[in-house]
Biopython code that builds the backbone (N, CA, C, O; Angstrom):
import numpy as np
from Bio.PDB.StructureBuilder import StructureBuilder

atoms = [
    (1, "MET", "N", (0.826, -1.177, 0.000)),
    (1, "MET", "CA", (0.000, 0.000, 0.000)),
    (1, "MET", "C", (0.882, 1.258, 0.000)),
    (1, "MET", "O", (0.658, 2.178, -0.787)),
    (2, "ILE", "N", (1.872, 1.289, 0.876)),
    (2, "ILE", "CA", (2.768, 2.437, 0.920)),
    (2, "ILE", "C", (3.581, 2.516, -0.369)),
    (2, "ILE", "O", (3.787, 3.595, -0.925)),
    (3, "ARG", "N", (4.030, 1.376, -0.823)),
    (3, "ARG", "CA", (4.826, 1.339, -2.056)),
    (3, "ARG", "C", (3.994, 1.839, -3.232)),
    (3, "ARG", "O", (4.523, 2.519, -4.112)),
    (4, "ASP", "N", (2.694, 1.514, -3.264)),
    (4, "ASP", "CA", (1.813, 1.987, -4.334)),
    (4, "ASP", "C", (1.699, 3.512, -4.317)),
    (4, "ASP", "O", (1.748, 4.160, -5.362)),
    (5, "ILE", "N", (1.548, 4.068, -3.127)),
    (5, "ILE", "CA", (1.437, 5.524, -3.010)),
    (5, "ILE", "C", (2.750, 6.183, -3.433)),
    (5, "ILE", "O", (2.747, 7.210, -4.112)),
    (6, "LEU", "N", (3.862, 5.590, -3.029)),
    (6, "LEU", "CA", (5.161, 6.141, -3.414)),
    (6, "LEU", "C", (5.341, 6.103, -4.935)),
    (6, "LEU", "O", (5.856, 7.054, -5.523)),
    (7, "ASP", "N", (4.923, 5.015, -5.568)),
    (7, "ASP", "CA", (4.991, 4.932, -7.032)),
    (7, "ASP", "C", (4.099, 5.994, -7.680)),
    (7, "ASP", "O", (4.458, 6.587, -8.697)),
    (8, "GLN", "N", (2.939, 6.220, -7.077)),
    (8, "GLN", "CA", (2.032, 7.244, -7.589)),
    (8, "GLN", "C", (2.683, 8.629, -7.495)),
    (8, "GLN", "O", (2.573, 9.436, -8.418)),
    (9, "ILE", "N", (3.349, 8.892, -6.390)),
    (9, "ILE", "CA", (4.041, 10.175, -6.221)),
    (9, "ILE", "C", (5.130, 10.339, -7.281)),
    (9, "ILE", "O", (5.289, 11.416, -7.856)),
    (10, "LYS", "N", (5.877, 9.265, -7.533)),
    (10, "LYS", "CA", (6.930, 9.319, -8.555)),
    (10, "LYS", "C", (6.349, 9.660, -9.931)),
    (10, "LYS", "O", (6.912, 10.473, -10.664)),
    (11, "ASN", "N", (5.221, 9.033, -10.274)),
    (11, "ASN", "CA", (4.591, 9.293, -11.573)),
    (11, "ASN", "C", (4.108, 10.741, -11.676)),
    (11, "ASN", "O", (4.253, 11.376, -12.720)),
    (12, "ILE", "N", (3.535, 11.256, -10.587)),
    (12, "ILE", "CA", (3.069, 12.647, -10.589)),
    (12, "ILE", "C", (4.244, 13.592, -10.799)),
    (12, "ILE", "O", (4.138, 14.555, -11.558)),
    (13, "VAL", "N", (5.361, 13.323, -10.131)),
    (13, "VAL", "CA", (6.545, 14.182, -10.265)),
    (13, "VAL", "C", (7.074, 14.142, -11.709)),
    (13, "VAL", "O", (7.481, 15.169, -12.252)),
    (14, "LEU", "N", (7.067, 12.961, -12.321)),
    (14, "LEU", "CA", (7.519, 12.871, -13.717)),
    (14, "LEU", "C", (6.615, 13.678, -14.643)),
    (14, "LEU", "O", (7.098, 14.385, -15.527)),
    (15, "GLU", "N", (5.292, 13.569, -14.436)),
    (15, "GLU", "CA", (4.356, 14.336, -15.249)),
    (15, "GLU", "C", (4.529, 15.833, -14.994)),
    (15, "GLU", "O", (4.460, 16.639, -15.921)),
    (16, "LEU", "N", (4.753, 16.195, -13.743)),
    (16, "LEU", "CA", (4.960, 17.592, -13.379)),
    (16, "LEU", "C", (6.208, 18.142, -14.060)),
    (16, "LEU", "O", (6.217, 19.276, -14.538)),
    (17, "GLU", "N", (7.240, 17.344, -14.100)),
    (17, "GLU", "CA", (8.475, 17.770, -14.745)),
    (17, "GLU", "C", (8.241, 18.063, -16.234)),
    (17, "GLU", "O", (8.757, 19.039, -16.779)),
    (18, "ALA", "N", (7.463, 17.208, -16.866)),
    (18, "ALA", "CA", (7.159, 17.428, -18.284)),
    (18, "ALA", "C", (6.378, 18.725, -18.478)),
    (18, "ALA", "O", (6.627, 19.468, -19.427)),
    (19, "ASP", "N", (5.433, 18.995, -17.575)),
    (19, "ASP", "CA", (4.664, 20.239, -17.676)),
    (19, "ASP", "C", (5.548, 21.458, -17.427)),
    (19, "ASP", "O", (5.377, 22.487, -18.080)),
    (20, "ILE", "N", (6.491, 21.355, -16.489)),
    (20, "ILE", "CA", (7.401, 22.468, -16.201)),
    (20, "ILE", "C", (8.289, 22.771, -17.411)),
    (20, "ILE", "O", (8.559, 23.934, -17.713)),
    (21, "VAL", "N", (8.734, 21.736, -18.089)),
    (21, "VAL", "CA", (9.542, 21.937, -19.307)),
    (21, "VAL", "C", (8.725, 22.705, -20.341)),
    (21, "VAL", "O", (9.247, 23.599, -21.008)),
    (22, "LYS", "N", (7.436, 22.356, -20.475)),
    (22, "LYS", "CA", (6.569, 23.053, -21.427)),
    (22, "LYS", "C", (6.366, 24.506, -21.018)),
    (22, "LYS", "O", (6.314, 25.396, -21.868)),
    (23, "VAL", "N", (6.249, 24.746, -19.694)),
    (23, "VAL", "CA", (6.091, 26.121, -19.197)),
    (23, "VAL", "C", (7.343, 26.927, -19.531)),
    (23, "VAL", "O", (7.256, 28.081, -19.951)),
    (24, "GLU", "N", (8.508, 26.306, -19.339)),
    (24, "GLU", "CA", (9.771, 26.987, -19.634)),
    (24, "GLU", "C", (9.896, 27.335, -21.118)),
    (24, "GLU", "O", (10.569, 28.298, -21.486)),
    (25, "LYS", "N", (9.241, 26.537, -21.961)),
    (25, "LYS", "CA", (9.275, 26.801, -23.406)),
    (25, "LYS", "C", (8.239, 27.848, -23.810)),
    (25, "LYS", "O", (8.173, 28.250, -24.971)),
    (26, "GLY", "N", (7.429, 28.287, -22.841)),
    (26, "GLY", "CA", (6.479, 29.353, -23.129)),
    (26, "GLY", "C", (5.032, 28.907, -23.247)),
    (26, "GLY", "O", (4.176, 29.734, -23.561)),
    (27, "ARG", "N", (4.728, 27.677, -23.016)),
    (27, "ARG", "CA", (3.349, 27.213, -23.132)),
    (27, "ARG", "C", (2.602, 27.520, -21.831)),
    (27, "ARG", "O", (2.762, 26.832, -20.823)),
    (28, "LYS", "N", (1.788, 28.568, -21.885)),
    (28, "LYS", "CA", (1.091, 29.022, -20.690)),
    (28, "LYS", "C", (0.004, 28.060, -20.233)),
    (28, "LYS", "O", (-0.323, 28.036, -19.047)),
    (29, "SER", "N", (-0.555, 27.282, -21.115)),
    (29, "SER", "CA", (-1.615, 26.340, -20.722)),
    (29, "SER", "C", (-1.057, 25.238, -19.809)),
    (29, "SER", "O", (-1.809, 24.606, -19.067)),
    (30, "SER", "N", (0.230, 25.016, -19.865)),
    (30, "SER", "CA", (0.843, 23.994, -19.013)),
    (30, "SER", "C", (0.977, 24.460, -17.567)),
    (30, "SER", "O", (1.183, 23.647, -16.666)),
    (31, "ILE", "N", (0.860, 25.774, -17.345)),
    (31, "ILE", "CA", (0.935, 26.285, -15.973)),
    (31, "ILE", "C", (-0.218, 25.715, -15.146)),
    (31, "ILE", "O", (-0.010, 25.254, -14.024)),
    (32, "ALA", "N", (-1.418, 25.748, -15.693)),
    (32, "ALA", "CA", (-2.585, 25.226, -14.977)),
    (32, "ALA", "C", (-2.437, 23.715, -14.737)),
    (32, "ALA", "O", (-2.800, 23.205, -13.677)),
    (33, "LYS", "N", (-1.904, 23.018, -15.733)),
    (33, "LYS", "CA", (-1.695, 21.572, -15.571)),
    (33, "LYS", "C", (-0.669, 21.295, -14.472)),
    (33, "LYS", "O", (-0.850, 20.386, -13.663)),
    (34, "ALA", "N", (0.400, 22.074, -14.446)),
    (34, "ALA", "CA", (1.433, 21.881, -13.415)),
    (34, "ALA", "C", (0.866, 22.173, -12.028)),
    (34, "ALA", "O", (1.126, 21.438, -11.076)),
    (35, "ARG", "N", (0.090, 23.250, -11.924)),
    (35, "ARG", "CA", (-0.510, 23.589, -10.635)),
    (35, "ARG", "C", (-1.471, 22.480, -10.164)),
    (35, "ARG", "O", (-1.514, 22.141, -8.981)),
    (36, "LYS", "N", (-2.228, 21.933, -11.102)),
    (36, "LYS", "CA", (-3.152, 20.851, -10.754)),
    (36, "LYS", "C", (-2.372, 19.622, -10.270)),
    (36, "LYS", "O", (-2.762, 18.976, -9.297)),
    (37, "LYS", "N", (-1.284, 19.310, -10.946)),
    (37, "LYS", "CA", (-0.472, 18.157, -10.523)),
    (37, "LYS", "C", (0.142, 18.400, -9.148)),
    (37, "LYS", "O", (0.258, 17.468, -8.353)),
    (38, "LEU", "N", (0.535, 19.633, -8.857)),
    (38, "LEU", "CA", (1.062, 19.954, -7.530)),
    (38, "LEU", "C", (-0.004, 19.762, -6.456)),
    (38, "LEU", "O", (0.289, 19.303, -5.353)),
    (39, "GLN", "N", (-1.236, 20.117, -6.787)),
    (39, "GLN", "CA", (-2.327, 19.913, -5.833)),
    (39, "GLN", "C", (-2.564, 18.418, -5.597)),
    (39, "GLN", "O", (-2.787, 17.993, -4.463)),
    (40, "ILE", "N", (-2.515, 17.641, -6.649)),
    (40, "ILE", "CA", (-2.672, 16.184, -6.520)),
    (40, "ILE", "C", (-1.519, 15.615, -5.706)),
    (40, "ILE", "O", (-1.716, 14.749, -4.853)),
    (41, "LEU", "N", (-0.314, 16.108, -5.977)),
    (41, "LEU", "CA", (0.866, 15.664, -5.236)),
    (41, "LEU", "C", (0.708, 15.949, -3.745)),
    (41, "LEU", "O", (1.071, 15.126, -2.905)),
    (42, "LYS", "N", (0.169, 17.106, -3.430)),
    (42, "LYS", "CA", (-0.063, 17.466, -2.030)),
    (42, "LYS", "C", (-1.027, 16.478, -1.373)),
    (42, "LYS", "O", (-0.785, 16.033, -0.251)),
    (43, "LYS", "N", (-2.119, 16.132, -2.061)),
    (43, "LYS", "CA", (-3.113, 15.223, -1.500)),
    (43, "LYS", "C", (-2.535, 13.817, -1.323)),
    (43, "LYS", "O", (-2.722, 13.188, -0.281)),
    (44, "VAL", "N", (-1.841, 13.337, -2.334)),
    (44, "VAL", "CA", (-1.267, 11.992, -2.275)),
    (44, "VAL", "C", (-0.195, 11.918, -1.187)),
    (44, "VAL", "O", (-0.089, 10.915, -0.482)),
    (45, "SER", "N", (0.587, 12.966, -1.057)),
    (45, "SER", "CA", (1.609, 13.008, -0.006)),
    (45, "SER", "C", (0.960, 12.960, 1.377)),
    (45, "SER", "O", (1.461, 12.286, 2.276)),
    (46, "GLN", "N", (-0.150, 13.671, 1.546)),
    (46, "GLN", "CA", (-0.864, 13.640, 2.816)),
    (46, "GLN", "C", (-1.396, 12.237, 3.100)),
    (46, "GLN", "O", (-1.358, 11.774, 4.240)),
    (47, "ASP", "N", (-1.890, 11.565, 2.068)),
    (47, "ASP", "CA", (-2.355, 10.180, 2.243)),
    (47, "ASP", "C", (-1.221, 9.279, 2.721)),
    (47, "ASP", "O", (-1.416, 8.424, 3.585)),
    (48, "LEU", "N", (-0.039, 9.479, 2.152)),
    (48, "LEU", "CA", (1.125, 8.691, 2.560)),
    (48, "LEU", "C", (1.491, 8.988, 4.016)),
    (48, "LEU", "O", (1.809, 8.070, 4.772)),
    (49, "ARG", "N", (1.450, 10.246, 4.409)),
    (49, "ARG", "CA", (1.745, 10.621, 5.803)),
    (49, "ARG", "C", (0.769, 9.938, 6.758)),
    (49, "ARG", "O", (1.175, 9.443, 7.809)),
    (50, "ILE", "N", (-0.500, 9.909, 6.402)),
    (50, "ILE", "CA", (-1.517, 9.278, 7.254)),
    (50, "ILE", "C", (-1.244, 7.786, 7.382)),
    (50, "ILE", "O", (-1.306, 7.233, 8.480)),
    (51, "ASP", "N", (-0.943, 7.136, 6.267)),
    (51, "ASP", "CA", (-0.646, 5.698, 6.304)),
    (51, "ASP", "C", (0.577, 5.407, 7.171)),
    (51, "ASP", "O", (0.580, 4.447, 7.941)),
    (52, "LEU", "N", (1.606, 6.230, 7.048)),
    (52, "LEU", "CA", (2.804, 6.021, 7.858)),
    (52, "LEU", "C", (2.505, 6.221, 9.341)),
    (52, "LEU", "O", (3.042, 5.503, 10.185)),
    (53, "GLN", "N", (1.662, 7.180, 9.657)),
    (53, "GLN", "CA", (1.291, 7.410, 11.055)),
    (53, "GLN", "C", (0.514, 6.221, 11.614)),
    (53, "GLN", "O", (0.710, 5.833, 12.765)),
    (54, "GLU", "N", (-0.360, 5.650, 10.802)),
    (54, "GLU", "CA", (-1.117, 4.471, 11.238)),
    (54, "GLU", "C", (-0.188, 3.291, 11.505)),
    (54, "GLU", "O", (-0.384, 2.542, 12.461)),
    (55, "ILE", "N", (0.817, 3.132, 10.660)),
    (55, "ILE", "CA", (1.792, 2.059, 10.873)),
    (55, "ILE", "C", (2.547, 2.303, 12.174)),
    (55, "ILE", "O", (2.770, 1.379, 12.956)),
    (56, "LYS", "N", (2.934, 3.542, 12.394)),
    (56, "LYS", "CA", (3.652, 3.883, 13.624)),
    (56, "LYS", "C", (2.801, 3.552, 14.850)),
    (56, "LYS", "O", (3.298, 2.982, 15.822)),
    (57, "LYS", "N", (1.533, 3.906, 14.798)),
    (57, "LYS", "CA", (0.639, 3.629, 15.924)),
    (57, "LYS", "C", (0.473, 2.127, 16.139)),
    (57, "LYS", "O", (0.488, 1.657, 17.277)),
    (58, "SER", "N", (0.316, 1.375, 15.051)),
    (58, "SER", "CA", (0.125, -0.065, 15.200)),
    (58, "SER", "C", (1.383, -0.742, 15.727)),
    (58, "SER", "O", (1.288, -1.700, 16.494)),
    (59, "GLU", "N", (2.570, -0.259, 15.328)),
    (59, "GLU", "CA", (3.823, -0.812, 15.840)),
    (59, "GLU", "C", (3.961, -0.519, 17.333)),
    (59, "GLU", "O", (4.437, -1.360, 18.097)),
    (60, "THR", "N", (3.547, 0.667, 17.738)),
    (60, "THR", "CA", (3.613, 1.027, 19.152)),
    (60, "THR", "C", (2.693, 0.124, 19.954)),
    (60, "THR", "O", (3.052, -0.321, 21.044)),
    (61, "LYS", "N", (1.507, -0.150, 19.423)),
    (61, "LYS", "CA", (0.572, -1.043, 20.117)),
    (61, "LYS", "C", (1.145, -2.451, 20.218)),
    (61, "LYS", "O", (1.002, -3.107, 21.250)),
    (62, "LYS", "N", (1.790, -2.917, 19.155)),
    (62, "LYS", "CA", (2.386, -4.246, 19.179)),
    (62, "LYS", "C", (3.477, -4.327, 20.236)),
    (62, "LYS", "O", (3.585, -5.325, 20.948)),
    (63, "GLU", "N", (4.288, -3.273, 20.337)),
    (63, "GLU", "CA", (5.355, -3.256, 21.337)),
    (63, "GLU", "C", (4.776, -3.286, 22.739)),
    (63, "GLU", "O", (5.317, -3.950, 23.623)),
    (64, "LEU", "N", (3.689, -2.577, 22.945)),
    (64, "LEU", "CA", (3.067, -2.555, 24.268)),
    (64, "LEU", "C", (2.494, -3.918, 24.623)),
    (64, "LEU", "O", (2.545, -4.328, 25.782)),
    (65, "VAL", "N", (1.956, -4.613, 23.653)),
    (65, "VAL", "CA", (1.386, -5.930, 23.899)),
    (65, "VAL", "C", (2.480, -6.937, 24.199)),
    (65, "VAL", "O", (2.280, -7.838, 25.014)),
    (66, "LYS", "N", (3.637, -6.805, 23.556)),
    (66, "LYS", "CA", (4.735, -7.742, 23.761)),
    (66, "LYS", "C", (5.315, -7.652, 25.166)),
    (66, "LYS", "O", (5.785, -8.652, 25.709)),
    (67, "GLU", "N", (5.284, -6.467, 25.754)),
    (67, "GLU", "CA", (5.843, -6.307, 27.091)),
    (67, "GLU", "C", (4.972, -7.039, 28.102)),
    (67, "GLU", "O", (3.745, -6.938, 28.075)),
    (68, "GLU", "N", (5.626, -7.779, 28.995)),
    (68, "GLU", "CA", (4.893, -8.471, 30.036)),
    (68, "GLU", "C", (4.558, -7.483, 31.136)),
    (68, "GLU", "O", (5.342, -6.589, 31.452)),
    (69, "PRO", "N", (3.381, -7.659, 31.711)),
    (69, "PRO", "CA", (3.047, -6.747, 32.811)),
    (69, "PRO", "C", (3.943, -7.010, 34.013)),
    (69, "PRO", "O", (4.393, -8.132, 34.242)),
    (70, "VAL", "N", (4.184, -5.974, 34.757)),
    (70, "VAL", "CA", (5.025, -6.087, 35.940)),
    (70, "VAL", "C", (4.243, -6.837, 37.002)),
    (70, "VAL", "O", (3.097, -6.500, 37.301)),
    (71, "LYS", "N", (4.876, -7.865, 37.573)),
    (71, "LYS", "CA", (4.208, -8.652, 38.598)),
    (71, "LYS", "C", (4.226, -7.882, 39.910)),
    (71, "LYS", "O", (5.255, -7.351, 40.330)),
    (72, "GLN", "N", (3.079, -7.836, 40.534)),
    (72, "GLN", "CA", (2.965, -7.176, 41.819)),
    (72, "GLN", "C", (3.315, -8.185, 42.904)),
    (72, "GLN", "O", (2.762, -9.284, 42.945)),
    (73, "VAL", "N", (4.225, -7.808, 43.770)),
    (73, "VAL", "CA", (4.615, -8.674, 44.873)),
    (73, "VAL", "C", (3.750, -8.293, 46.065)),
    (73, "VAL", "O", (3.724, -7.142, 46.501)),
    (74, "GLU", "N", (3.053, -9.283, 46.573)),
    (74, "GLU", "CA", (2.194, -9.009, 47.712)),
    (74, "GLU", "C", (3.018, -8.946, 48.983)),
    (74, "GLU", "O", (3.869, -9.795, 49.247)),
    (75, "GLU", "N", (2.742, -7.933, 49.742)),
    (75, "GLU", "CA", (3.390, -7.825, 51.043)),
    (75, "GLU", "C", (2.698, -8.795, 51.986)),
    (75, "GLU", "O", (1.469, -8.820, 52.046)),
    (76, "PRO", "N", (3.451, -9.581, 52.711)),
    (76, "PRO", "CA", (2.802, -10.521, 53.623)),
    (76, "PRO", "C", (2.115, -9.768, 54.765)),
    (76, "PRO", "O", (2.623, -8.775, 55.287)),
    (77, "THR", "N", (0.973, -10.271, 55.116)),
    (77, "THR", "CA", (0.269, -9.688, 56.251)),
    (77, "THR", "C", (0.746, -10.386, 57.514)),
    (77, "THR", "O", (1.523, -11.340, 57.452)),
    (78, "ASN", "N", (0.290, -9.918, 58.629)),
    (78, "ASN", "CA", (0.680, -10.542, 59.895)),
    (78, "ASN", "C", (0.192, -11.978, 59.983)),
    (78, "ASN", "O", (0.800, -12.798, 60.671)),
    (79, "ASP", "N", (-0.894, -12.286, 59.298)),
    (79, "ASP", "CA", (-1.444, -13.650, 59.318)),
    (79, "ASP", "C", (-0.644, -14.607, 58.433)),
    (79, "ASP", "O", (-0.646, -15.817, 58.661)),
    (80, "GLN", "N", (0.040, -14.060, 57.423)),
    (80, "GLN", "CA", (0.770, -14.897, 56.486)),
    (80, "GLN", "C", (2.267, -14.697, 56.681)),
    (80, "GLN", "O", (2.791, -13.639, 56.334)),
    (81, "PRO", "N", (2.961, -15.675, 57.222)),
    (81, "PRO", "CA", (4.414, -15.525, 57.369)),
    (81, "PRO", "C", (5.085, -15.583, 56.014)),
    (81, "PRO", "O", (4.643, -16.323, 55.134)),
    (82, "ASN", "N", (6.147, -14.814, 55.833)),
    (82, "ASN", "CA", (6.887, -14.882, 54.581)),
    (82, "ASN", "C", (8.008, -15.902, 54.732)),
    (82, "ASN", "O", (8.168, -16.501, 55.796)),
    (83, "GLU", "N", (8.785, -16.099, 53.667)),
    (83, "GLU", "CA", (9.835, -17.119, 53.685)),
    (83, "GLU", "C", (10.868, -16.845, 54.773)),
    (83, "GLU", "O", (11.322, -17.772, 55.444)),
    (84, "ASN", "N", (11.233, -15.608, 54.948)),
    (84, "ASN", "CA", (12.241, -15.272, 55.953)),
    (84, "ASN", "C", (11.742, -15.607, 57.360)),
    (84, "ASN", "O", (12.508, -16.077, 58.200)),
    (85, "THR", "N", (10.487, -15.368, 57.602)),
    (85, "THR", "CA", (9.926, -15.666, 58.915)),
    (85, "THR", "C", (9.959, -17.163, 59.162)),
    (85, "THR", "O", (10.289, -17.606, 60.262)),
    (86, "ILE", "N", (9.622, -17.935, 58.158)),
    (86, "ILE", "CA", (9.620, -19.394, 58.312)),
    (86, "ILE", "C", (11.034, -19.892, 58.576)),
    (86, "ILE", "O", (11.243, -20.712, 59.470)),
    (87, "ASP", "N", (12.025, -19.396, 57.796)),
    (87, "ASP", "CA", (13.402, -19.821, 58.001)),
    (87, "ASP", "C", (13.891, -19.435, 59.395)),
    (87, "ASP", "O", (14.538, -20.238, 60.067)),
    (88, "THR", "N", (13.598, -18.260, 59.819)),
    (88, "THR", "CA", (14.025, -17.820, 61.145)),
    (88, "THR", "C", (13.350, -18.658, 62.214)),
    (88, "THR", "O", (13.985, -19.059, 63.190)),
    (89, "PHE", "N", (12.108, -18.915, 62.038)),
    (89, "PHE", "CA", (11.357, -19.710, 62.991)),
    (89, "PHE", "C", (11.947, -21.121, 63.079)),
    (89, "PHE", "O", (12.127, -21.667, 64.167)),
    (90, "ASN", "N", (12.247, -21.702, 61.896)),
    (90, "ASN", "CA", (12.811, -23.047, 61.879)),
    (90, "ASN", "C", (14.188, -23.075, 62.529)),
    (90, "ASN", "O", (14.500, -24.008, 63.269)),
    (91, "GLU", "N", (15.011, -22.072, 62.265)),
    (91, "GLU", "CA", (16.340, -22.013, 62.868)),
    (91, "GLU", "C", (16.238, -21.862, 64.381)),
    (91, "GLU", "O", (17.014, -22.474, 65.116)),
    (92, "GLU", "N", (15.313, -21.074, 64.843)),
    (92, "GLU", "CA", (15.140, -20.898, 66.287)),
    (92, "GLU", "C", (14.690, -22.202, 66.932)),
    (92, "GLU", "O", (15.133, -22.537, 68.030)),
    (93, "ASN", "N", (13.832, -22.921, 66.272)),
    (93, "ASN", "CA", (13.310, -24.174, 66.817)),
    (93, "ASN", "C", (14.416, -25.243, 66.874)),
    (93, "ASN", "O", (14.401, -26.092, 67.765)),
    (94, "LEU", "N", (15.343, -25.209, 65.963)),
    (94, "LEU", "CA", (16.410, -26.215, 65.957)),
    (94, "LEU", "C", (17.342, -26.036, 67.134)),
    (94, "LEU", "O", (17.896, -27.017, 67.629)),
    (95, "ASP", "N", (17.529, -24.819, 67.593)),
    (95, "ASP", "CA", (18.442, -24.557, 68.704)),
    (95, "ASP", "C", (17.823, -24.906, 70.054)),
    (95, "ASP", "O", (18.539, -25.157, 71.024)),
    (96, "GLN", "N", (16.517, -24.920, 70.113)),
    (96, "GLN", "CA", (15.859, -25.165, 71.402)),
    (96, "GLN", "C", (15.515, -26.660, 71.545)),
    (96, "GLN", "O", (15.034, -27.274, 70.592)),
    (97, "PRO", "N", (15.760, -27.252, 72.739)),
    (97, "PRO", "CA", (15.373, -28.656, 72.944)),
    (97, "PRO", "C", (13.855, -28.779, 73.080)),
    (97, "PRO", "O", (13.179, -27.870, 73.561)),
    (98, "GLU", "N", (13.349, -29.912, 72.651)),
    (98, "GLU", "CA", (11.911, -30.139, 72.778)),
    (98, "GLU", "C", (11.573, -30.548, 74.186)),
    (98, "GLU", "O", (12.393, -31.191, 74.842)),
    (99, "ASN", "N", (10.404, -30.206, 74.681)),
    (99, "ASN", "CA", (9.943, -30.536, 76.032)),
    (99, "ASN", "C", (9.209, -31.807, 76.076)),
    (99, "ASN", "O", (8.756, -32.222, 77.142)),
]
sb = StructureBuilder()
sb.init_structure("model")
sb.init_model(0)
sb.init_chain("A")
sb.init_seg("    ")
for serial, (resi, resn, name, xyz) in enumerate(atoms, 1):
    if name == "N":
        sb.init_residue(resn, " ", resi, " ")
    sb.init_atom(name, np.array(xyz, "f"), 0.0, 1.0, " ", f" {name:<3s}", serial, name[0])
structure = sb.get_structure()
């Protein structure tokens, strides 16, 4: 799609060049043709800019989807001992004799 628009722009520029050569030779009717081609070139160029912006937006969305969400680490509550508490508890129990 982008390549098609770029080819279209190239063709317009070639036609515009031919009209400019005619203007330089004194053909005043080619002035209107050249101006019309410039207007078409402006519109086609804007279409290309829009397409490129859409691609940019879609690539940004793809990058955002690829990123994994950050995992939230839950803080242990007083009811839930964390690993360090368990290890400390176990170490303390090993040092004390059982009754």
